[in-house]
C-alpha positions as CSV (number, residue, x, y, z in Angstrom):
1,M,-24.1,-8.6,4.2
2,N,-23.8,-8.3,8.0
3,L,-22.7,-4.7,8.5
4,E,-21.5,-5.2,12.1
5,S,-18.9,-7.8,11.2
6,N,-18.2,-6.5,7.6
7,M,-18.2,-10.1,6.4
8,P,-20.8,-11.8,4.2
9,I,-23.2,-14.0,6.1
10,Q,-22.4,-17.6,5.2
11,P,-23.6,-21.0,6.5
12,K,-21.4,-22.2,9.3
13,K,-20.2,-25.2,7.2
14,H,-18.9,-22.9,4.4
15,R,-17.5,-20.4,6.9
16,A,-15.5,-23.0,8.7
17,A,-14.2,-24.4,5.4
18,C,-13.1,-20.9,4.2
19,F,-11.6,-20.2,7.6
20,F,-9.6,-23.4,7.5
21,A,-8.5,-22.8,3.9
22,L,-7.3,-19.3,4.8
23,W,-5.2,-20.5,7.8
24,A,-3.9,-23.5,5.8
25,M,-2.6,-21.2,3.0
26,A,-1.1,-18.8,5.5
27,S,0.6,-21.7,7.4
28,L,2.0,-23.1,4.1
29,L,3.3,-19.6,3.2
30,I,5.1,-19.3,6.5
31,V,6.7,-22.8,6.1
32,L,7.8,-21.9,2.6
33,I,9.3,-18.6,3.7
34,F,11.4,-20.4,6.4
35,I,12.4,-23.2,4.0
36,A,13.6,-20.7,1.4
37,S,15.2,-18.3,3.9
38,W,17.1,-21.0,5.7
39,A,18.2,-23.1,2.6
40,P,22.0,-23.5,2.5
41,D,22.1,-22.0,-1.0
42,S,20.3,-18.6,-1.6
43,R,19.8,-19.4,-5.3
44,M,16.2,-20.5,-5.9
45,A,17.4,-22.5,-8.9
46,A,19.1,-24.8,-6.4
47,Q,15.8,-25.6,-4.7
48,P,14.2,-28.7,-6.3
49,W,10.7,-27.7,-5.2
50,V,10.7,-24.3,-6.9
51,P,9.4,-24.3,-10.5
52,G,12.1,-23.3,-13.1
53,W,10.3,-20.1,-14.3
54,L,9.9,-18.9,-10.7
55,A,13.5,-19.7,-9.8
56,K,14.8,-17.8,-12.8
57,W,12.7,-14.8,-11.9
58,A,13.6,-14.9,-8.2
59,D,17.3,-15.2,-8.9
60,R,17.2,-12.1,-11.1
61,S,15.3,-10.1,-8.5
62,P,16.7,-11.2,-5.1
63,N,15.4,-8.2,-3.2
64,I,11.9,-8.2,-4.6
65,R,11.5,-11.9,-4.0
66,T,11.7,-11.2,-0.3
67,A,8.6,-9.0,-0.5
68,V,6.5,-11.2,-2.7
69,P,5.5,-14.0,-0.2
70,F,4.6,-11.4,2.4
71,I,1.9,-9.8,0.3
72,P,-0.4,-12.8,0.3
73,L,0.6,-13.7,3.9
74,A,-0.4,-10.3,5.3
75,F,-3.6,-10.4,3.3
76,L,-4.5,-13.9,4.4
77,L,-3.6,-13.3,8.1
78,T,-5.6,-10.0,8.1
79,W,-8.8,-11.8,6.9
80,G,-8.1,-14.8,9.1
81,F,-7.9,-12.5,12.2
82,K,-11.0,-10.6,11.0
83,W,-13.0,-13.8,10.7
84,R,-11.8,-14.9,14.1
85,G,-13.2,-11.8,15.6
86,I,-9.9,-10.1,16.6
87,K,-10.5,-6.4,17.3
88,Y,-7.5,-5.2,15.3
89,P,-6.8,-7.7,12.6
90,A,-4.3,-5.6,10.7
91,L,-2.2,-5.2,13.8
92,G,-2.2,-8.9,14.4
93,S,-1.2,-9.6,10.8
94,L,1.5,-7.0,11.1
95,L,2.9,-8.5,14.2
96,M,2.8,-12.1,12.9
97,C,4.4,-11.1,9.5
98,G,7.0,-9.0,11.2
99,A,7.9,-11.9,13.5
100,C,8.1,-14.3,10.6
101,L,10.3,-11.8,8.6
102,G,12.6,-11.2,11.6
103,L,13.0,-14.9,12.4
104,A,13.7,-15.7,8.8
105,E,16.5,-13.1,8.7
106,L,17.8,-13.9,12.1
107,G,18.1,-17.6,11.2
108,Q,20.4,-16.6,8.3
109,L,23.0,-15.3,10.8
110,F,23.6,-18.9,11.9
111,L,24.0,-20.3,8.4
112,P,27.5,-20.2,7.0
113,A,26.6,-19.7,3.4
114,R,23.9,-17.1,4.0
115,T,23.9,-13.5,5.2
116,A,21.2,-11.5,6.9
117,D,20.5,-8.3,4.9
118,V,18.9,-5.1,6.1
119,A,17.5,-4.6,2.6
120,D,15.6,-7.8,3.0
121,L,13.9,-6.4,6.1
122,W,12.9,-3.3,4.1
123,W,11.6,-5.4,1.2
124,G,9.8,-7.7,3.5
125,A,8.2,-4.7,5.2
126,A,7.1,-3.4,1.8
127,G,5.5,-6.7,1.0
128,I,3.7,-6.7,4.4
129,A,2.5,-3.1,3.7
130,A,1.2,-4.1,0.3
131,G,-0.6,-7.1,1.7
132,L,-2.3,-5.0,4.4
133,G,-3.2,-2.4,1.7
134,C,-4.8,-5.1,-0.4
135,A,-6.8,-6.3,2.6
136,W,-7.9,-2.7,3.3
137,V,-9.0,-2.2,-0.3
138,L,-11.1,-5.4,-0.3
139,R,-12.7,-4.4,3.0
140,W,-13.4,-0.9,1.7
141,W,-14.9,-2.4,-1.5
142,L,-17.1,-4.8,0.5
143,L,-18.4,-2.0,2.7
144,R,-19.2,0.1,-0.3
145,K,-21.0,-2.8,-1.9
146,S,-23.0,-3.4,1.3
147,E,-24.0,0.3,1.4
148,A,-25.3,0.1,-2.1
149,L,-27.8,-2.7,-1.2
């Protein structure tokens, strides 16, 4: 464990692959957030790409479903920024997730069948906070593990 960077030392080949996978998953999540937010019909059951079990759950919990994709997004962006060497990775993640959330809700103002909702902003912010919290817990755990060595 490299204590200065708080990240495990990995061969460059594996580190690059992990970094690419992290950013690919985060990018996919951002695209899916915009597709779901800007779909003409807010029901997830109307989206052919959403599995039936997930659509059923999302339609029963419309507010919580706003928070869910921001949990892994904030987590992935935080670790992506950390590996990139950004000084304040949580702040970068917070800003990117906040921009994504704001744009997703702003776009709904221009769709006739959709409405922007302040509650969605709060639920999205809760998801971002949960994702940042998960990233912090993992970092804390890795630091404790490295101190035990």
